[in-house]
N, C-alpha and C positions, 0 to 999 in steps of 0.2 A: 413349205413353210420356212420363212427366214430363220436363220440360226438364232438370232436374238429372241425371236418368238418362242422357239423350242426351249431355250435356256430359261426364259421367264415362266413358261408353262410347267417345266420340271422343277422350278425353284432353285436353280443352280447358278453359280457365278459365271460371268462371261469367260469364255475360253476353257471351261471345264467339261464340255460335253463328252469328248472322247475319254477323259479321265474318269468319268462317272457312268459310262455306258457298260451294260452287261453284255454277255456273249451273244444273245439274240440280236441286240441292236447293232453290235459291231459286225456280226455276220451279214445282216441285211445291208448295211452300208458297204461292206467289202464286196458283196455280190453285185450291188448296183455299180460300184466303181469298176470292177473287173469287166462286167458286161458292157459298160459304156466304152471302156478302153478297147475292148475287142471289136466292137461295132465301128468305132472311129477308124481303126486300122483296116478292118476287113472291107469297109465301104469307102476307104480313102477320103474321109470327111475332112475338109479343110476350112480354116477360118474360125474365129471365136464365136460368131453368131451361130454357125452351123453346129459347132461342137456343143454349145450351150443348149441348143434345141434338142440335139441327140441325148445329152445328159438328162434333160427333163423328161424326154419321152421314155427313156429306159427307166428312170425313177418312177414314173407313173405306172408302168407295167409291173415293176417289182412291188409297188404298193398294192396294186390291184390283186396280184397273186397272193400276197400276204393276207389280204382281206378275204379272198375266196377260200383259202384253206382254214380260215377262222383264227388267224394269228392277230396279235396286237400290233398296231402300227408303231414304229419306233418312238414317235413323240408321245405316245400314250404309255410307254413302259416307264416304270418308276426308276429314278436314278439309283445307281449302286453307290456303295461307299467309295470315296475318292481313292484312286490307286495309291497315292502316297500313304494313306492310312493303312491300306492292306499291306503294303511293303513294310511299314513300321511294325505291324502285328506279326508278320512272318519273321522278321529279324528278331523280334522279342521271343517268339516261340523257339527259334533256332538257338538263341542264347540260353534259354531255359533248358533245352534239350542237352546242350553241351555241358551245362553245370551238373545235370543229373548223371551224365556219363563220367565226369571227373570225380564226383562224390561217391559213385556207386562202386 
């Protein structure tokens, strides 16, 4: 599925997919990427077309495995809060924690 279709399906802004992905979605993508990279190196796959074919083949197998074990496909997972929002909340909590230490 094209990136723009995934963003539209999840109702997120263009370019926010990785900033709104949860651990399951990130892990699935990282696994796909690392397995593709290893296959390209191991089989000495050369050229853009062959690399793209390998990338899609590995992606299909990863998706099939996710489905076989009963997991949700990445595009069907709900978006998480934006990482910037999470960072802001963590900073706020740290600030509140420091204030308690100083007043205590």
